[in-house]
ROTITOR-684322 format. One record per residue (C-alpha): x, y, z. Coordinates in nm, 4 decimals. Layout:
% ROTITOR-684322
{c1->X; c2->Y; c3->Z} .
...
END
This chain:
% ROTITOR-684322
{c1->3.5440; c2->-1.5940; c3->-1.2331} .
{c1->3.8879; c2->-1.4299; c3->-1.2587} .
{c1->3.9512; c2->-1.1207; c3->-1.0454} .
{c1->4.2482; c2->-0.8872; c3->-1.0901} .
{c1->4.3436; c2->-0.7669; c3->-0.7409} .
{c1->4.5824; c2->-0.4747; c3->-0.6908} .
{c1->4.7206; c2->-0.4183; c3->-0.3387} .
{c1->5.0714; c2->-0.3764; c3->-0.1983} .
{c1->4.9886; c2->-0.5349; c3->0.1393} .
{c1->5.1019; c2->-0.8992; c3->0.1611} .
{c1->4.8533; c2->-0.9725; c3->0.4398} .
{c1->4.5624; c2->-0.8425; c3->0.2334} .
{c1->4.6642; c2->-1.0459; c3->-0.0691} .
{c1->4.6987; c2->-1.3656; c3->0.1354} .
{c1->4.3585; c2->-1.3178; c3->0.3005} .
{c1->4.1908; c2->-1.2552; c3->-0.0351} .
{c1->4.3660; c2->-1.5527; c3->-0.1929} .
{c1->4.2325; c2->-1.7862; c3->0.0797} .
{c1->3.8823; c2->-1.6368; c3->0.0577} .
{c1->3.8735; c2->-1.6587; c3->-0.3220} .
{c1->4.0065; c2->-2.0143; c3->-0.3249} .
{c1->3.7180; c2->-2.1289; c3->-0.1024} .
{c1->3.4709; c2->-1.9406; c3->-0.3230} .
{c1->3.5873; c2->-2.0656; c3->-0.6633} .
{c1->3.7329; c2->-1.7292; c3->-0.7722} .
{c1->4.0744; c2->-1.7113; c3->-0.9385} .
{c1->4.2889; c2->-1.4276; c3->-0.8023} .
{c1->4.5212; c2->-1.2528; c3->-1.0480} .
{c1->4.7627; c2->-1.0489; c3->-0.8295} .
{c1->4.9217; c2->-0.7099; c3->-0.8940} .
{c1->5.1322; c2->-0.5258; c3->-0.6344} .
{c1->5.1244; c2->-0.1790; c3->-0.7886} .
{c1->4.9479; c2->0.0342; c3->-1.0511} .
{c1->5.2370; c2->-0.0391; c3->-1.2857} .
{c1->5.1735; c2->-0.4128; c3->-1.2557} .
{c1->4.8041; c2->-0.3625; c3->-1.3270} .
{c1->4.8852; c2->-0.1694; c3->-1.6448} .
{c1->5.1338; c2->-0.4375; c3->-1.7483} .
{c1->4.8774; c2->-0.7167; c3->-1.6915} .
{c1->4.6079; c2->-0.5378; c3->-1.8952} .
{c1->4.8460; c2->-0.4440; c3->-2.1795} .
{c1->4.9613; c2->-0.8070; c3->-2.1938} .
{c1->4.6030; c2->-0.9130; c3->-2.2611} .
{c1->4.5247; c2->-1.0550; c3->-1.9160} .
{c1->4.1740; c2->-1.2075; c3->-1.9274} .
{c1->3.9799; c2->-1.1123; c3->-1.6121} .
{c1->3.6117; c2->-1.0594; c3->-1.5299} .
{c1->3.6511; c2->-0.7864; c3->-1.2664} .
{c1->3.9189; c2->-0.5720; c3->-1.1008} .
{c1->3.9506; c2->-0.5002; c3->-0.7271} .
{c1->4.1803; c2->-0.2009; c3->-0.6719} .
{c1->4.3301; c2->-0.0484; c3->-0.3606} .
{c1->4.3327; c2->0.3332; c3->-0.3721} .
{c1->4.6635; c2->0.3897; c3->-0.1874} .
{c1->5.0029; c2->0.2328; c3->-0.2538} .
{c1->5.2852; c2->0.4645; c3->-0.1442} .
{c1->5.3613; c2->0.4591; c3->0.2274} .
{c1->5.1780; c2->0.7186; c3->0.4393} .
{c1->4.9504; c2->0.8366; c3->0.1576} .
{c1->4.5750; c2->0.8607; c3->0.2054} .
{c1->4.4720; c2->1.0858; c3->-0.0826} .
{c1->4.3722; c2->0.8000; c3->-0.3100} .
{c1->4.5173; c2->0.9775; c3->-0.6129} .
{c1->4.7172; c2->0.6738; c3->-0.7252} .
{c1->4.4022; c2->0.4625; c3->-0.7220} .
{c1->4.1921; c2->0.7303; c3->-0.8944} .
{c1->4.4547; c2->0.7660; c3->-1.1661} .
{c1->4.4671; c2->0.3892; c3->-1.2183} .
{c1->4.0873; c2->0.3724; c3->-1.2238} .
{c1->4.0744; c2->0.6408; c3->-1.4931} .
{c1->4.3320; c2->0.4566; c3->-1.7006} .
{c1->4.1385; c2->0.1291; c3->-1.6706} .
{c1->3.8099; c2->0.2916; c3->-1.7694} .
{c1->3.9746; c2->0.4397; c3->-2.0791} .
{c1->4.1682; c2->0.1266; c3->-2.1755} .
{c1->3.9143; c2->-0.1392; c3->-2.0774} .
{c1->3.5725; c2->0.0357; c3->-2.0436} .
{c1->3.3695; c2->-0.2860; c3->-2.0109} .
{c1->3.5739; c2->-0.4195; c3->-1.7179} .
{c1->3.3837; c2->-0.3640; c3->-1.3880} .
{c1->3.6036; c2->-0.2139; c3->-1.1169} .
{c1->3.5564; c2->-0.2284; c3->-0.7392} .
{c1->3.7714; c2->-0.0023; c3->-0.5223} .
{c1->3.9030; c2->-0.0952; c3->-0.1792} .
{c1->4.0497; c2->0.1344; c3->0.0824} .
{c1->4.1288; c2->0.1423; c3->0.4541} .
{c1->4.0258; c2->0.5077; c3->0.4831} .
{c1->3.6782; c2->0.4509; c3->0.3429} .
{c1->3.4503; c2->0.7517; c3->0.3459} .
{c1->3.1542; c2->0.8724; c3->0.1475} .
{c1->3.3795; c2->1.1273; c3->-0.0231} .
{c1->3.6212; c2->0.8612; c3->-0.1448} .
{c1->3.3371; c2->0.6341; c3->-0.2536} .
{c1->3.1629; c2->0.9168; c3->-0.4402} .
{c1->3.4808; c2->1.0155; c3->-0.6209} .
{c1->3.5582; c2->0.6549; c3->-0.7166} .
{c1->3.2057; c2->0.5952; c3->-0.8464} .
{c1->3.2105; c2->0.9273; c3->-1.0308} .
{c1->3.5221; c2->0.8059; c3->-1.2097} .
{c1->3.3583; c2->0.4795; c3->-1.3108} .
{c1->3.3846; c2->0.2299; c3->-1.0233} .
{c1->3.0783; c2->0.0077; c3->-0.9879} .
{c1->3.1022; c2->-0.0017; c3->-0.6063} .
{c1->3.3481; c2->0.0010; c3->-0.3166} .
{c1->3.4484; c2->-0.1995; c3->-0.0092} .
{c1->3.6338; c2->-0.0870; c3->0.3015} .
{c1->3.9111; c2->-0.2564; c3->0.4953} .
{c1->3.8565; c2->-0.4641; c3->0.6973} .
{c1->3.5968; c2->-0.5963; c3->0.4573} .
{c1->3.2907; c2->-0.8088; c3->0.5158} .
{c1->3.3531; c2->-1.1380; c3->0.3333} .
{c1->2.9879; c2->-1.1898; c3->0.2364} .
{c1->2.9491; c2->-0.8369; c3->0.0991} .
{c1->3.2749; c2->-0.8560; c3->-0.0960} .
{c1->3.1855; c2->-1.1907; c3->-0.2518} .
{c1->2.8321; c2->-1.0692; c3->-0.3314} .
{c1->2.9698; c2->-0.7614; c3->-0.5098} .
{c1->3.2237; c2->-0.9663; c3->-0.7040} .
{c1->2.9580; c2->-1.2113; c3->-0.8199} .
{c1->2.7057; c2->-0.9381; c3->-0.8927} .
{c1->2.9385; c2->-0.7339; c3->-1.1123} .
{c1->3.1906; c2->-0.9926; c3->-1.2259} .
{c1->2.9591; c2->-1.2743; c3->-1.3341} .
{c1->2.8358; c2->-1.1919; c3->-1.6868} .
{c1->2.5179; c2->-1.4003; c3->-1.6466} .
{c1->2.4251; c2->-1.2336; c3->-1.3182} .
{c1->2.5036; c2->-0.8901; c3->-1.4581} .
{c1->2.2810; c2->-0.9574; c3->-1.7581} .
{c1->1.9999; c2->-1.0630; c3->-1.5255} .
{c1->2.0008; c2->-0.7225; c3->-1.3579} .
{c1->2.1818; c2->-0.5944; c3->-1.0510} .
{c1->2.0380; c2->-0.5425; c3->-0.7080} .
{c1->1.9640; c2->-0.1990; c3->-0.5685} .
{c1->2.2657; c2->0.0330; c3->-0.5467} .
{c1->2.4813; c2->-0.0262; c3->-0.2387} .
{c1->2.2563; c2->-0.3069; c3->-0.1081} .
{c1->2.3498; c2->-0.4130; c3->0.2438} .
{c1->2.3224; c2->-0.7524; c3->0.4097} .
{c1->1.9437; c2->-0.7465; c3->0.4574} .
{c1->1.8721; c2->-0.6349; c3->0.1019} .
{c1->2.1211; c2->-0.8802; c3->-0.0477} .
{c1->1.9350; c2->-1.1606; c3->0.1291} .
{c1->1.6061; c2->-1.0232; c3->-0.0051} .
{c1->1.7390; c2->-1.0033; c3->-0.3617} .
{c1->1.8712; c2->-1.3570; c3->-0.3203} .
{c1->1.5154; c2->-1.4679; c3->-0.2421} .
{c1->1.3934; c2->-1.2774; c3->-0.5492} .
{c1->1.6427; c2->-1.4737; c3->-0.7568} .
{c1->1.4949; c2->-1.7997; c3->-0.6251} .
{c1->1.1266; c2->-1.7227; c3->-0.6881} .
{c1->1.1351; c2->-1.4917; c3->-0.9905} .
{c1->1.1227; c2->-1.7711; c3->-1.2511} .
{c1->0.7745; c2->-1.8874; c3->-1.1439} .
{c1->0.4447; c2->-1.7175; c3->-1.2242} .
{c1->0.3001; c2->-1.7272; c3->-0.8700} .
{c1->0.1742; c2->-1.3994; c3->-0.7158} .
{c1->0.4137; c2->-1.2006; c3->-0.4958} .
{c1->0.3126; c2->-0.9650; c3->-0.2139} .
{c1->0.5695; c2->-0.7008; c3->-0.1106} .
{c1->0.5299; c2->-0.5295; c3->0.2269} .
{c1->0.7170; c2->-0.2362; c3->0.3760} .
{c1->0.6897; c2->0.1263; c3->0.4801} .
{c1->0.6521; c2->0.4170; c3->0.2395} .
{c1->0.9727; c2->0.4878; c3->0.0498} .
{c1->1.1624; c2->0.1638; c3->0.1166} .
{c1->1.1761; c2->0.0645; c3->-0.2508} .
{c1->0.8852; c2->-0.1772; c3->-0.2983} .
{c1->0.8401; c2->-0.0923; c3->-0.6664} .
{c1->1.2147; c2->-0.1306; c3->-0.7228} .
{c1->1.1902; c2->-0.4821; c3->-0.5788} .
{c1->0.8842; c2->-0.5549; c3->-0.7934} .
{c1->1.0797; c2->-0.4522; c3->-1.1030} .
{c1->1.3624; c2->-0.6823; c3->-0.9947} .
{c1->1.1143; c2->-0.9723; c3->-0.9750} .
{c1->1.0027; c2->-0.8919; c3->-1.3297} .
{c1->1.3534; c2->-0.8453; c3->-1.4709} .
{c1->1.4859; c2->-1.1662; c3->-1.3196} .
{c1->1.1794; c2->-1.3662; c3->-1.4259} .
{c1->1.2769; c2->-1.3651; c3->-1.7915} .
{c1->0.9212; c2->-1.2725; c3->-1.8902} .
{c1->0.9064; c2->-1.1052; c3->-2.2319} .
{c1->0.6048; c2->-0.8831; c3->-2.1623} .
{c1->0.5964; c2->-0.5373; c3->-2.0078} .
{c1->0.6076; c2->-0.4244; c3->-1.6455} .
{c1->0.2857; c2->-0.2277; c3->-1.5844} .
{c1->0.2332; c2->-0.0415; c3->-1.2542} .
{c1->-0.0992; c2->0.0823; c3->-1.1116} .
{c1->-0.1962; c2->0.2402; c3->-0.7804} .
{c1->-0.4770; c2->0.0060; c3->-0.6763} .
{c1->-0.6172; c2->0.2480; c3->-0.4193} .
{c1->-0.6545; c2->0.5357; c3->-0.6661} .
{c1->-0.8698; c2->0.3707; c3->-0.9346} .
{c1->-1.2136; c2->0.5430; c3->-0.9463} .
{c1->-1.5123; c2->0.3135; c3->-0.9053} .
{c1->-1.6569; c2->0.4186; c3->-1.2399} .
{c1->-1.3435; c2->0.3444; c3->-1.4436} .
{c1->-1.1955; c2->0.0533; c3->-1.2447} .
{c1->-1.2984; c2->-0.2194; c3->-1.4899} .
{c1->-1.1922; c2->-0.0112; c3->-1.7890} .
{c1->-0.8499; c2->0.0592; c3->-1.6343} .
{c1->-0.7839; c2->-0.3063; c3->-1.5530} .
{c1->-0.9694; c2->-0.4911; c3->-1.8291} .
{c1->-1.0010; c2->-0.2328; c3->-2.1074} .
{c1->-1.3092; c2->-0.1502; c3->-2.3122} .
{c1->-1.4393; c2->-0.1666; c3->-2.6683} .
{c1->-1.5565; c2->0.1250; c3->-2.8759} .
{c1->-1.9041; c2->0.2478; c3->-2.7735} .
{c1->-1.9008; c2->0.0625; c3->-2.4402} .
{c1->-1.9940; c2->0.3858; c3->-2.2602} .
{c1->-2.0177; c2->0.7577; c3->-2.3235} .
{c1->-1.6913; c2->0.8998; c3->-2.4626} .
{c1->-1.5611; c2->0.5504; c3->-2.5487} .
{c1->-1.4814; c2->0.6614; c3->-2.9023} .
{c1->-1.2218; c2->0.3906; c3->-2.9542} .
{c1->-1.1232; c2->0.0591; c3->-2.8010} .
{c1->-0.8581; c2->0.0643; c3->-2.5291} .
{c1->-0.6436; c2->-0.2071; c3->-2.3740} .
{c1->-0.6538; c2->-0.2356; c3->-1.9969} .
{c1->-0.3649; c2->-0.3084; c3->-1.7604} .
{c1->-0.4063; c2->-0.6863; c3->-1.7889} .
{c1->-0.3749; c2->-0.6698; c3->-2.1685} .
{c1->-0.0750; c2->-0.4347; c3->-2.1543} .
{c1->0.0968; c2->-0.6636; c3->-1.9033} .
{c1->0.0226; c2->-0.9809; c3->-2.1017} .
{c1->0.3280; c2->-1.2058; c3->-2.0818} .
{c1->0.4788; c2->-0.9650; c3->-1.8290} .
{c1->0.4081; c2->-0.8340; c3->-1.4785} .
{c1->0.1176; c2->-0.6298; c3->-1.3403} .
{c1->0.2240; c2->-0.4400; c3->-1.0282} .
{c1->-0.0635; c2->-0.3299; c3->-0.8032} .
{c1->0.0622; c2->-0.0832; c3->-0.5430} .
{c1->-0.1291; c2->0.0049; c3->-0.2231} .
{c1->-0.3361; c2->-0.3111; c3->-0.2685} .
{c1->-0.4643; c2->-0.3101; c3->0.0930} .
{c1->-0.6515; c2->0.0149; c3->0.0267} .
{c1->-0.8451; c2->-0.1146; c3->-0.2742} .
{c1->-1.2231; c2->-0.0774; c3->-0.2122} .
{c1->-1.4106; c2->-0.3997; c3->-0.1318} .
{c1->-1.6324; c2->-0.3727; c3->-0.4411} .
{c1->-1.3262; c2->-0.3732; c3->-0.6644} .
{c1->-1.1577; c2->-0.6580; c3->-0.4750} .
{c1->-1.4293; c2->-0.9013; c3->-0.5857} .
{c1->-1.3666; c2->-0.8202; c3->-0.9516} .
{c1->-0.9902; c2->-0.8664; c3->-0.9163} .
{c1->-1.0385; c2->-1.1954; c3->-0.7297} .
{c1->-1.2449; c2->-1.3388; c3->-1.0153} .
{c1->-0.9662; c2->-1.2731; c3->-1.2651} .
{c1->-0.7054; c2->-1.4279; c3->-1.0380} .
{c1->-0.9205; c2->-1.7392; c3->-0.9896} .
{c1->-1.0232; c2->-1.7944; c3->-1.3501} .
{c1->-0.7274; c2->-1.6319; c3->-1.5302} .
{c1->-0.9699; c2->-1.4646; c3->-1.7731} .
{c1->-1.1227; c2->-1.1186; c3->-1.7906} .
{c1->-1.3756; c2->-0.9445; c3->-2.0099} .
{c1->-1.3255; c2->-0.5939; c3->-2.1536} .
{c1->-1.6121; c2->-0.3550; c3->-2.0813} .
{c1->-1.8718; c2->-0.3789; c3->-2.3580} .
{c1->-1.7301; c2->-0.7008; c3->-2.5013} .
{c1->-1.8824; c2->-1.0470; c3->-2.4916} .
{c1->-1.5541; c2->-1.2197; c3->-2.5650} .
{c1->-1.3412; c2->-1.3273; c3->-2.2655} .
{c1->-0.9640; c2->-1.2754; c3->-2.2819} .
{c1->-0.7029; c2->-1.4987; c3->-2.1221} .
{c1->-0.4601; c2->-1.3396; c3->-1.8778} .
{c1->-0.0940; c2->-1.4415; c3->-1.8586} .
{c1->0.0158; c2->-1.1413; c3->-1.6516} .
{c1->0.1944; c2->-1.2197; c3->-1.3281} .
{c1->0.0544; c2->-1.0278; c3->-1.0306} .
{c1->0.2936; c2->-0.8530; c3->-0.7933} .
{c1->0.1240; c2->-0.6381; c3->-0.5287} .
{c1->0.2492; c2->-0.4155; c3->-0.2486} .
{c1->0.1246; c2->-0.2474; c3->0.0666} .
{c1->0.2667; c2->-0.0219; c3->0.3367} .
{c1->0.0087; c2->-0.1238; c3->0.6001} .
{c1->-0.0744; c2->-0.4501; c3->0.7762} .
{c1->-0.2991; c2->-0.6271; c3->0.5297} .
{c1->-0.3930; c2->-0.8834; c3->0.7982} .
{c1->-0.5394; c2->-0.6016; c3->1.0082} .
{c1->-0.7454; c2->-0.4966; c3->0.7066} .
{c1->-0.8780; c2->-0.8536; c3->0.6846} .
{c1->-0.9523; c2->-0.8576; c3->1.0580} .
{c1->-1.1619; c2->-0.5415; c3->1.0438} .
{c1->-1.3444; c2->-0.6498; c3->0.7282} .
{c1->-1.1855; c2->-0.4057; c3->0.4854} .
{c1->-0.9977; c2->-0.6685; c3->0.2826} .
{c1->-1.1133; c2->-1.0076; c3->0.1590} .
{c1->-0.9308; c2->-1.3027; c3->0.3137} .
{c1->-0.9753; c2->-1.5102; c3->-0.0039} .
{c1->-0.8083; c2->-1.2358; c3->-0.2114} .
{c1->-0.5193; c2->-1.2191; c3->0.0353} .
{c1->-0.4651; c2->-1.5943; c3->-0.0064} .
{c1->-0.4453; c2->-1.5448; c3->-0.3825} .
{c1->-0.1944; c2->-1.2580; c3->-0.3564} .
{c1->0.0222; c2->-1.3911; c3->-0.0764} .
{c1->0.1826; c2->-1.7022; c3->-0.2293} .
{c1->0.5270; c2->-1.5434; c3->-0.1897} .
{c1->0.5783; c2->-1.2558; c3->0.0555} .
{c1->0.8802; c2->-1.0247; c3->0.0457} .
{c1->0.9178; c2->-0.7838; c3->0.3389} .
{c1->1.1428; c2->-0.4824; c3->0.2796} .
{c1->1.3007; c2->-0.3529; c3->0.6039} .
{c1->1.3023; c2->0.0226; c3->0.6733} .
{c1->1.6211; c2->0.2197; c3->0.6145} .
{c1->1.6787; c2->0.2638; c3->0.9901} .
{c1->1.7405; c2->-0.1123; c3->1.0002} .
{c1->1.9779; c2->-0.0964; c3->0.7014} .
{c1->2.2385; c2->0.1505; c3->0.8268} .
{c1->2.5109; c2->-0.0362; c3->0.6394} .
{c1->2.3579; c2->0.1046; c3->0.3188} .
{c1->2.3682; c2->0.4750; c3->0.4092} .
{c1->2.7220; c2->0.5399; c3->0.2869} .
{c1->2.6798; c2->0.3544; c3->-0.0408} .
{c1->2.3365; c2->0.5006; c3->-0.1119} .
{c1->2.4606; c2->0.8524; c3->-0.0404} .
{c1->2.7533; c2->0.8002; c3->-0.2774} .
{c1->2.5200; c2->0.6648; c3->-0.5438} .
{c1->2.2657; c2->0.9461; c3->-0.5182} .
{c1->2.5249; c2->1.2242; c3->-0.5049} .
{c1->2.7130; c2->1.0874; c3->-0.8062} .
{c1->2.3923; c2->1.0358; c3->-1.0052} .
{c1->2.2438; c2->1.3756; c3->-0.9269} .
{c1->2.5725; c2->1.5560; c3->-0.9889} .
{c1->2.5934; c2->1.3995; c3->-1.3349} .
{c1->2.2279; c2->1.4801; c3->-1.4005} .
{c1->2.2703; c2->1.8499; c3->-1.3180} .
{c1->2.6197; c2->1.8910; c3->-1.4615} .
{c1->2.7694; c2->1.9684; c3->-1.1186} .
{c1->3.0801; c2->1.8483; c3->-0.9441} .
{c1->3.0314; c2->1.5982; c3->-0.6638} .
{c1->3.0569; c2->1.7900; c3->-0.3350} .
{c1->3.2855; c2->1.7007; c3->-0.0494} .
{c1->3.0741; c2->1.5714; c3->0.2385} .
{c1->3.1766; c2->1.7169; c3->0.5747} .
{c1->3.2232; c2->1.4657; c3->0.8609} .
{c1->2.9393; c2->1.6234; c3->1.0601} .
{c1->2.7050; c2->1.5899; c3->0.7616} .
{c1->2.8024; c2->1.2272; c3->0.7227} .
{c1->2.7434; c2->1.1692; c3->1.0940} .
{c1->2.3994; c2->1.3278; c3->1.0678} .
{c1->2.3086; c2->1.1028; c3->0.7729} .
{c1->2.4082; c2->0.7968; c3->0.9734} .
{c1->2.2302; c2->0.8990; c3->1.2946} .
{c1->1.8988; c2->1.0223; c3->1.1489} .
{c1->1.6037; c2->0.7809; c3->1.1735} .
{c1->1.4810; c2->0.8314; c3->0.8102} .
{c1->1.1037; c2->0.8025; c3->0.8568} .
{c1->1.0678; c2->0.8549; c3->0.4803} .
{c1->1.3254; c2->0.5811; c3->0.4145} .
{c1->1.5271; c2->0.5670; c3->0.0903} .
{c1->1.2988; c2->0.8169; c3->-0.0840} .
{c1->1.3652; c2->1.0744; c3->0.1888} .
{c1->1.7410; c2->1.0088; c3->0.1725} .
{c1->1.7347; c2->1.0597; c3->-0.2047} .
{c1->1.5449; c2->1.3905; c3->-0.1802} .
{c1->1.7665; c2->1.5091; c3->0.1068} .
{c1->2.0806; c2->1.4528; c3->-0.0974} .
{c1->1.9279; c2->1.6180; c3->-0.4042} .
{c1->1.8645; c2->1.9248; c3->-0.1918} .
{c1->2.2110; c2->1.9120; c3->-0.0346} .
{c1->2.3801; c2->1.8821; c3->-0.3733} .
{c1->2.2040; c2->2.1899; c3->-0.5111} .
{c1->2.2610; c2->2.4041; c3->-0.2001} .
{c1->2.6305; c2->2.3118; c3->-0.1846} .
{c1->2.6961; c2->2.3610; c3->-0.5570} .
{c1->2.8685; c2->2.6976; c3->-0.5114} .
{c1->3.1007; c2->2.5976; c3->-0.2285} .
{c1->3.1553; c2->2.2364; c3->-0.3311} .
{c1->3.1284; c2->2.1356; c3->0.0354} .
{c1->2.8093; c2->1.9691; c3->0.1619} .
{c1->2.7564; c2->2.0510; c3->0.5302} .
{c1->2.4933; c2->1.9367; c3->0.7779} .
{c1->2.3032; c2->2.2649; c3->0.7294} .
{c1->2.2606; c2->2.1879; c3->0.3575} .
{c1->2.0818; c2->1.8617; c3->0.4420} .
{c1->1.7955; c2->2.0383; c3->0.6170} .
{c1->1.7345; c2->1.7437; c3->0.8489} .
{c1->1.5636; c2->1.8063; c3->1.1837} .
{c1->1.7729; c2->1.7532; c3->1.4934} .
{c1->1.6361; c2->1.6739; c3->1.8357} .
{c1->1.5934; c2->1.9787; c3->2.0587} .
{c1->1.7637; c2->1.9224; c3->2.3963} .
{c1->1.5153; c2->1.8771; c3->2.6766} .
{c1->1.4500; c2->2.1812; c3->2.8950} .
{c1->1.6477; c2->2.1802; c3->3.2157} .
{c1->1.4520; c2->2.2373; c3->3.5410} .
{c1->1.5598; c2->2.5637; c3->3.6981} .
{c1->1.7533; c2->2.5274; c3->4.0190} .
{c1->1.5952; c2->2.6625; c3->4.3362} .
{c1->1.8095; c2->2.8784; c3->4.5608} .
{c1->1.7974; c2->2.8508; c3->4.9379} .
{c1->1.8061; c2->3.1960; c3->5.1007} .
{c1->2.0766; c2->3.2648; c3->5.3563} .
{c1->1.9680; c2->3.3909; c3->5.6961} .
{c1->2.0666; c2->3.7418; c3->5.5876} .
{c1->1.8172; c2->3.7242; c3->5.3022} .
{c1->2.0755; c2->3.6901; c3->5.0241} .
{c1->2.0483; c2->3.4012; c3->4.7873} .
{c1->2.3216; c2->3.1434; c3->4.8210} .
{c1->2.3967; c2->2.7989; c3->4.6846} .
{c1->2.1323; c2->2.5874; c3->4.5114} .
{c1->1.9285; c2->2.3810; c3->4.7493} .
{c1->1.9439; c2->2.0043; c3->4.7389} .
{c1->1.5815; c2->1.8857; c3->4.7426} .
{c1->1.4770; c2->1.5522; c3->4.8880} .
{c1->1.5306; c2->1.2589; c3->4.6527} .
{c1->1.1571; c2->1.2280; c3->4.5825} .
{c1->1.1428; c2->1.5927; c3->4.4697} .
{c1->1.4737; c2->1.5950; c3->4.2851} .
{c1->1.4259; c2->1.6150; c3->3.9042} .
{c1->1.5379; c2->1.2988; c3->3.7272} .
{c1->1.8456; c2->1.3503; c3->3.5072} .
{c1->1.7801; c2->1.1586; c3->3.1871} .
{c1->2.0495; c2->0.9557; c3->3.0132} .
{c1->2.0216; c2->1.1928; c3->2.7183} .
{c1->2.0782; c2->1.4991; c3->2.9381} .
{c1->2.3723; c2->1.3331; c3->3.1127} .
{c1->2.5379; c2->1.2415; c3->2.7832} .
{c1->2.4842; c2->1.5871; c3->2.6362} .
{c1->2.6295; c2->1.7513; c3->2.9480} .
{c1->2.9392; c2->1.5294; c3->2.9214} .
{c1->2.9826; c2->1.6240; c3->2.5545} .
{c1->2.9482; c2->1.9963; c3->2.6326} .
{c1->3.2049; c2->1.9613; c3->2.9099} .
{c1->3.4481; c2->1.7888; c3->2.6724} .
{c1->3.4003; c2->2.0671; c3->2.4159} .
{c1->3.4766; c2->2.3277; c3->2.6827} .
{c1->3.7909; c2->2.1445; c3->2.7926} .
{c1->3.9137; c2->2.0908; c3->2.4362} .
{c1->3.7641; c2->2.3830; c3->2.2390} .
{c1->4.0003; c2->2.3484; c3->1.9430} .
{c1->4.0629; c2->1.9746; c3->1.9353} .
{c1->3.7614; c2->1.7534; c3->1.8731} .
{c1->3.9777; c2->1.4441; c3->1.8426} .
{c1->4.0951; c2->1.5003; c3->2.2006} .
{c1->3.7378; c2->1.5718; c3->2.3108} .
{c1->3.6233; c2->1.2423; c3->2.1616} .
{c1->3.9151; c2->1.0576; c3->2.3200} .
{c1->3.8347; c2->1.2025; c3->2.6640} .
{c1->3.4861; c2->1.0487; c3->2.6391} .
{c1->3.6111; c2->0.7131; c3->2.5174} .
{c1->3.4457; c2->0.7645; c3->2.1771} .
{c1->3.5750; c2->0.7197; c3->1.8250} .
{c1->3.5837; c2->1.0359; c3->1.6174} .
{c1->3.2907; c2->0.9216; c3->1.3996} .
{c1->3.0815; c2->0.8304; c3->1.7064} .
{c1->3.1591; c2->1.1711; c3->1.8571} .
{c1->3.0461; c2->1.3503; c3->1.5396} .
{c1->2.7265; c2->1.1449; c3->1.5354} .
{c1->2.6446; c2->1.2638; c3->1.8857} .
{c1->2.7214; c2->1.6253; c3->1.7951} .
{c1->2.4696; c2->1.5999; c3->1.5127} .
{c1->2.2168; c2->1.4163; c3->1.7299} .
{c1->2.2189; c2->1.6873; c3->1.9980} .
{c1->2.2310; c2->1.9804; c3->1.7577} .
{c1->2.5834; c2->2.0735; c3->1.8626} .
{c1->2.7389; c2->2.0508; c3->1.5131} .
{c1->2.7650; c2->2.4265; c3->1.4635} .
{c1->2.9044; c2->2.5000; c3->1.8097} .
{c1->3.2755; c2->2.5505; c3->1.8481} .
END
């Protein structure tokens, strides 16, 4: 692979040259946008471009990089472009991706992530095989690497993970990377009515039952030569599990009303958001069916364990939804970004996607997406015990009493931290950078705590 790298920092270029040399990537250097244009106009043959966004001293606007990116997209539209910047933010990433970049990396970069992105987008064979999920972090890159290893076989795959983590997306990746020529057919295994289960899976012939006015292919026939994805498999009724097990064992099925068996070449990929072993333990799922489905298991971690993906996913969703609705990509306020990164995301990627859809629409008029547009719940500070006053001998109330240690209310770590943040805000009412510095926090960490304690709107 040949990578055109544009950066005016000698240290950056040397580090990338050493990294690329160890990884079998040829670095084609350019020190300025002018050199990039000269290389491309001279017919330089490269597979991918890695561009810095800032070149002139003391500039952080990224306009030089955006201009160069626009020129490259117009002059060489099939060349994938990664952007690289030391002032990485969701806003910069969104703008770069809106203008045609395939992804971004921040300085200092993670070597594994950078190499994975270069290979994903710069290797024509890998690109043709289908890319991983947008902005995949370390955990998901490892998972997609495992998909790459097992996709070629026809053994069953079981995907586990919470609601909204992207199990069907992973199932589609298994299908796409398998090279199978048939279709990808998805069914919710827990929602198939008892009376139509066999017809849905195996099909039926004309006259097989009332209202069967014509023959109909079932899911196994439609997925022949492809992949049959059975979602929510752990909630399939026991009576239906026996029928599915027979097909998996014998690789044949019989349409309802037909006496002719049909061979099945569909690969089975199933998914569940609950512990399927617990279903086996309490007798609600057949152990022999689990053995048939569980040859390869892929476990998708929840989004709260993939915080390195939040920025990239937010950029991806905002850019996609803005293009879909014909809107400009909003500027994401720092407090909104901090809230995105501190929220626990019980609904995982699906909840993040819907949250950003909402935020985009509500911020369309102003062009600025704030934390209030996200509509995310924030923790309510715990109620403070009221202080008891000790009366003076003259009957007037005086200073708060100090109760014995056993009676003294415990000050939680949360309450202590919030009190320190409030004190810093009082001491530096117009300078949040100074407030953060007084607490020994970075600015981003300070904003995350403001969002966490519901202090974002306070001045």
